[in-house]
C-alpha positions in Angstrom: 171.0 172.0 117.8 171.4 168.5 119.3 168.1 166.7 119.8 167.2 165.7 123.3 167.6 161.9 123.8 164.3 160.2 124.7 163.6 159.1 128.1 162.6 155.4 128.9 159.1 156.5 129.2 159.0 158.4 125.8 160.6 155.3 124.1 157.9 153.0 125.8 155.2 155.4 124.6 156.7 155.5 120.8 156.9 151.8 120.8 153.6 151.2 122.1 152.1 153.4 119.3 154.3 151.6 116.8 153.1 148.1 117.9 149.6 149.0 118.2 149.6 150.6 114.6 151.0 147.3 113.2 148.3 145.4 115.2 145.5 147.3 113.5 146.1 145.3 110.3 145.5 142.0 112.6 142.0 143.2 114.1 139.9 140.1 112.5 142.8 137.7 113.7 142.4 139.1 117.0 138.8 139.0 117.1 139.1 135.2 116.2 141.4 134.8 119.1 138.9 136.5 121.7 135.9 134.3 120.6 138.0 131.2 120.9 139.2 131.8 124.3 135.8 132.7 125.6 134.1 129.7 124.1 136.9 127.7 125.9 137.4 129.4 129.3 133.8 130.8 130.0 131.1 128.0 130.1 128.4 130.9 130.2 129.5 132.7 127.3 127.5 130.3 125.0 124.3 131.7 126.2 125.3 135.1 124.5 126.7 134.2 121.2 123.8 135.8 119.4 124.5 139.2 121.0 125.9 141.4 118.4 128.6 142.6 121.0 129.8 139.0 121.3 130.0 138.1 117.5 133.6 138.7 115.5 132.4 142.3 114.6 131.6 143.3 118.1 135.1 141.9 119.2 136.7 144.0 116.5 135.1 147.0 117.6 136.3 146.4 121.3 140.0 145.5 120.1 140.0 148.6 117.8 139.0 150.8 120.8 142.0 149.1 122.6 144.4 150.0 119.8 143.0 153.7 119.0 143.5 154.6 122.7 147.2 153.0 122.4 147.9 155.1 119.4 146.6 158.3 120.7 146.1 158.7 124.5 143.6 161.5 123.6 141.1 158.8 122.5 140.8 157.6 126.1 137.5 159.6 126.3 136.2 157.9 123.6 137.1 154.2 125.0 135.4 155.5 128.2 132.2 156.5 126.2 132.2 153.1 124.4 132.4 151.2 127.7 129.7 153.1 129.2 127.6 152.2 126.5 128.6 148.8 126.4 127.8 148.5 130.1 124.3 149.9 129.6 123.5 147.8 126.8 124.5 144.6 128.0 122.9 145.4 131.5 119.4 145.8 129.3 120.3 142.6 127.4 120.6 140.8 130.9 124.3 139.5 130.6 125.6 138.8 134.1 128.0 141.8 135.0 131.1 139.3 136.0 130.8 137.7 132.2 130.7 141.2 130.9 133.9 142.2 132.6 135.3 138.8 131.8 134.6 139.4 128.1 136.6 142.7 128.3 139.3 141.2 130.2 140.0 138.6 127.7 139.9 141.3 124.9 142.5 143.0 127.0 144.6 140.1 127.4 144.3 139.4 123.7 145.5 142.8 123.0 148.4 142.5 125.4 149.8 139.2 124.2 149.6 140.8 120.7 151.7 143.8 121.5 154.3 141.4 123.1 154.5 139.2 120.0 154.6 142.2 117.6 157.4 143.9 119.7 159.1 140.5 119.8 159.0 139.9 116.0 159.6 143.6 114.9 161.3 145.4 117.5 163.2 142.9 119.7 165.5 145.5 120.9 162.7 147.0 122.5 161.3 144.1 124.8 163.1 145.6 128.0 160.6 148.5 127.5 157.6 146.5 128.0 157.8 146.8 131.7 157.2 150.4 131.6 154.2 149.6 129.1 152.5 146.8 131.3 151.5 149.3 134.4 149.6 151.4 131.7 147.9 148.3 130.5 146.6 147.2 133.8 145.7 150.6 134.9 143.5 150.8 131.8 142.1 147.2 132.6 141.1 148.6 136.2 139.5 151.7 134.9 137.5 149.4 132.3 136.1 147.1 135.1 134.8 150.1 137.0 133.4 152.1 134.1 131.5 148.7 133.1 130.2 148.2 136.8 128.8 151.7 137.0 127.2 151.6 133.8 125.5 148.5 134.5 124.3 149.7 137.9 123.3 152.8 136.7 120.9 151.1 134.0 119.6 148.8 136.3 118.6 151.6 138.8 117.1 153.8 136.4 114.9 151.5 135.1 115.8 151.8 131.3 116.9 148.1 131.4 113.4 146.7 131.6 111.9 143.5 129.7 111.2 140.0 130.6 114.3 138.5 128.6 116.8 140.8 131.0 115.0 139.6 134.2 115.0 136.0 133.0 118.9 135.9 132.0 119.7 137.6 135.5 117.5 135.0 137.4 119.3 131.9 135.3 122.9 133.4 136.4 121.8 133.4 139.9 120.3 130.0 139.7 123.5 128.7 138.0 125.8 130.1 140.4 127.0 132.7 137.8 126.7 136.0 139.8 129.1 137.6 142.2 128.5 139.9 144.7 128.2 142.9 142.4 125.7 140.7 140.4 123.5 139.9 143.4 123.1 143.6 144.1 122.4 144.4 140.4 119.9 141.4 140.3 117.9 142.4 143.2 117.1 145.8 141.6 116.6 144.0 138.0 114.1 141.4 139.6 112.4 143.9 141.9 113.0 141.7 145.0 115.3 142.4 148.3 118.6 140.8 147.7 118.4 139.4 151.5 115.0 138.2 151.5 113.8 134.7 152.3 113.4 132.7 149.3 112.5 129.1 148.4 113.0 127.3 145.1 110.5 124.7 143.4 111.4 122.6 140.3 108.4 121.3 138.4 108.5 118.2 136.1 105.2 117.9 134.0 104.3 114.4 133.0 102.7 113.0 129.9 99.5 113.0 131.9 99.8 116.8 132.6 97.1 119.1 131.1 99.8 122.1 131.1 101.9 124.3 133.0 100.0 126.8 135.2 99.7 130.4 134.4 101.4 133.2 135.8 99.0 133.9 138.5 98.8 130.5 139.6 100.9 130.7 142.8 99.5 133.6 145.2 101.7 132.5 148.1 100.5 135.5 150.2 101.0 138.9 150.8 104.5 140.2 150.6 105.5 137.4 148.3 106.4 137.2 144.7 106.8 134.3 142.2 109.7 134.5 139.4 109.5 131.7 136.8 112.1 130.5 134.2 111.5 127.4 132.0 113.8 124.2 132.8 113.5 121.1 130.6 110.0 119.7 130.7 108.8 121.8 133.6 110.2 124.9 135.0 111.9 126.6 138.3 109.9 128.9 140.6 111.8 131.4 142.8 109.6 132.4 145.4 110.1 135.2 147.9 108.2 134.0 150.8 107.6 136.9 152.9 106.5 135.5 156.4 105.1 132.2 154.7 106.6 128.7 154.9 107.6 126.6 152.0 104.7 124.3 152.9 102.3 127.1 151.5 104.1 126.6 148.0 103.8 123.2 148.1 100.2 123.0 148.8 99.5 125.1 145.7 101.9 123.1 143.4 99.9 119.7 144.8 96.8 121.2 143.6 98.1 121.4 140.0 97.1 118.4 138.0 99.8 116.2 136.5 102.7 118.2 138.2 105.4 116.7 140.3 107.7 119.1 142.2 110.8 119.3 144.2 110.9 122.1 146.7 113.9 123.6 148.4 114.3 124.7 152.1 114.2 128.5 152.9 117.4 130.3 151.9 118.3 134.0 153.0 119.3 136.1 150.1 119.5 135.8 146.3 123.2 134.5 146.8 121.5 131.3 148.1 119.4 130.6 145.0 121.9 128.2 143.3 122.4 125.9 146.7 118.5 125.9 146.7 118.0 124.9 143.2 120.2 122.1 143.5 118.5 120.9 146.8 115.1 121.2 144.8 116.4 119.3 141.8 117.4 116.3 144.1 114.2 116.1 146.0 112.1 116.1 142.7 113.0 112.4 141.8 111.8 111.2 145.3 108.2 112.0 143.9 106.6 108.9 143.2 103.1 109.7 141.3 102.0 112.8 139.7 100.4 115.7 141.9 103.1 114.8 144.7 105.4 117.8 146.1 108.7 116.8 147.7 109.8 119.2 150.3 113.6 118.9 150.6 113.3 118.9 154.6 111.1 115.9 154.5 112.9 113.9 152.0 116.6 114.6 153.3 117.1 110.9 154.3 115.6 109.3 151.0 117.8 111.8 149.0 120.9 110.8 150.8 120.1 107.3 150.4 119.1 107.6 146.7 122.2 109.7 145.9 124.1 106.8 144.6 121.5 104.5 142.7 123.4 101.3 142.8 123.8 101.8 146.6 120.1 102.6 146.7 119.1 99.7 144.8 121.1 97.4 147.4 119.4 99.0 150.3 116.0 98.2 148.6 116.7 94.5 147.7 118.2 93.9 151.0 115.3 95.3 152.8 112.3 94.5 150.5 113.8 91.4 148.6 111.2 89.0 149.9 108.4 90.9 148.5 109.2 90.1 145.1 107.7 86.6 145.3 104.4 88.5 145.7 101.7 89.1 143.2 102.1 92.8 142.0 98.7 93.7 143.7 99.7 92.4 147.0 103.0 93.9 146.8 101.7 97.4 146.1 99.2 97.4 148.8 101.5 96.7 151.4 104.2 99.4 150.2 101.1 101.6 149.8 99.8 101.0 153.4 103.2 101.5 155.1 103.9 104.8 153.1 100.3 106.2 154.2 100.8 105.0 157.9 104.2 106.7 158.0 102.5 110.0 156.3 99.9 109.6 158.9 102.3 109.6 162.2 102.0 106.1 162.7 98.4 106.1 163.2 96.4 103.2 161.8 93.1 104.9 162.3 94.3 108.0 160.2 95.8 105.7 157.5 92.4 103.7 157.3 90.4 106.7 156.9 92.8 107.9 154.2 93.0 104.7 152.3 89.2 104.3 152.9 89.5 100.6 154.6 89.2 99.3 158.1 91.8 100.2 160.9 92.3 96.2 161.2 93.1 95.9 157.4 96.2 98.4 157.7 97.4 96.5 161.1 97.2 93.3 159.4 99.0 94.5 156.0 101.8 96.1 158.4 102.2 92.8 160.4 102.5 91.0 157.3 105.4 93.6 156.0 107.0 92.9 159.3 107.1 89.5 158.7 108.3 89.2 155.4 111.1 91.7 155.7 112.2 90.9 159.5 112.0 94.4 160.6 109.9 95.6 163.3 108.2 98.8 163.2 108.5 99.1 166.9 112.2 99.3 166.7 113.6 102.6 165.5 116.5 101.5 163.7 114.6 98.9 161.7 111.8 101.3 161.0 114.4 103.9 159.4 115.7 100.8 157.2 112.2 100.0 156.1 111.3 103.5 155.6 114.1 104.4 153.5 113.9 101.0 151.3 110.5 101.9 150.6 111.0 105.4 149.6 113.8 104.5 147.5 111.8 101.8 145.8 108.7 104.0 145.2 110.8 106.8 143.8 112.7 104.7 141.3 112.5 105.7 137.8 110.3 103.1 136.1 112.0 100.5 133.9 
């Protein structure tokens, strides 16, 4: 009896099985390709290189899972079980969900390219059949993404992920802008905060004179608020759920901590805005001129803009305040401090004098001398702006 000829779909499945069996001999090589691509293409991957799932052995397990289900479609259930376990495991470790998906996408892409290369090298006549294989591969990729996302959400929702390490990683991903809409929803669950709440970000920098960073209970901003913290550089980043309070409430608490300088962002609505808030807080921080000063972005916006280019900022300070170079250091500093204090006191000589513990006439005399030396008149708004920006830039410049 003559055997029935294979259909194209049957021939494609047999070709796929044969190529996958050959590739099982190259799992180590393919794992190295996955590792190299992730290091090159995914900046956030470097934060997870100590994770067993992100090791060569972990990638070998992932690739073997891919190949097993290609050799035997009955292994699809095993693959789904492996994916659910990986999703739950990485949710517990705090890997951002889009990075987890990217890792598996790269693994799938390496397997697909390996199949194409294997068929081209050993079964060149089967190349036309690859068009029948591709839809199956991409369908599995879509199912992989869905299974991982479901497992990730379930793990965060049932509270088994737990632990400060996971929360810190989720928060860092939000601050670095590495979390998509799925991640934001999952992050809200992981951090125990509303995803659409009112948040502010503060960046602190501890100077040599600091006695140390404050404890975890140092910032009782108010009812309905919560403070999340991650270390960064010499200081830390505070993410504060404000409730109905203002950024000034946090600024007042930070200002009371000895040795701390801090930049505070404006309010952002929702966790998705934390990356932008961090950027603004980091820009505000360098405008602090002394330990204990807190810079609210909304108050320092003109200074930040002026100081964004240090070369141009230096030119502004030189053009406006150059004549003060010839003064003795103590006199120059007294003029600058008096002007800055007068500005902070809304232009009130009496309030400035009380804050500086001197006579009102002393404040007025110093302001008049500053006008005379710089040629800028405090009663003229445009000239006052030039002077205010120049003083802010000069006082916030890094020490030489």
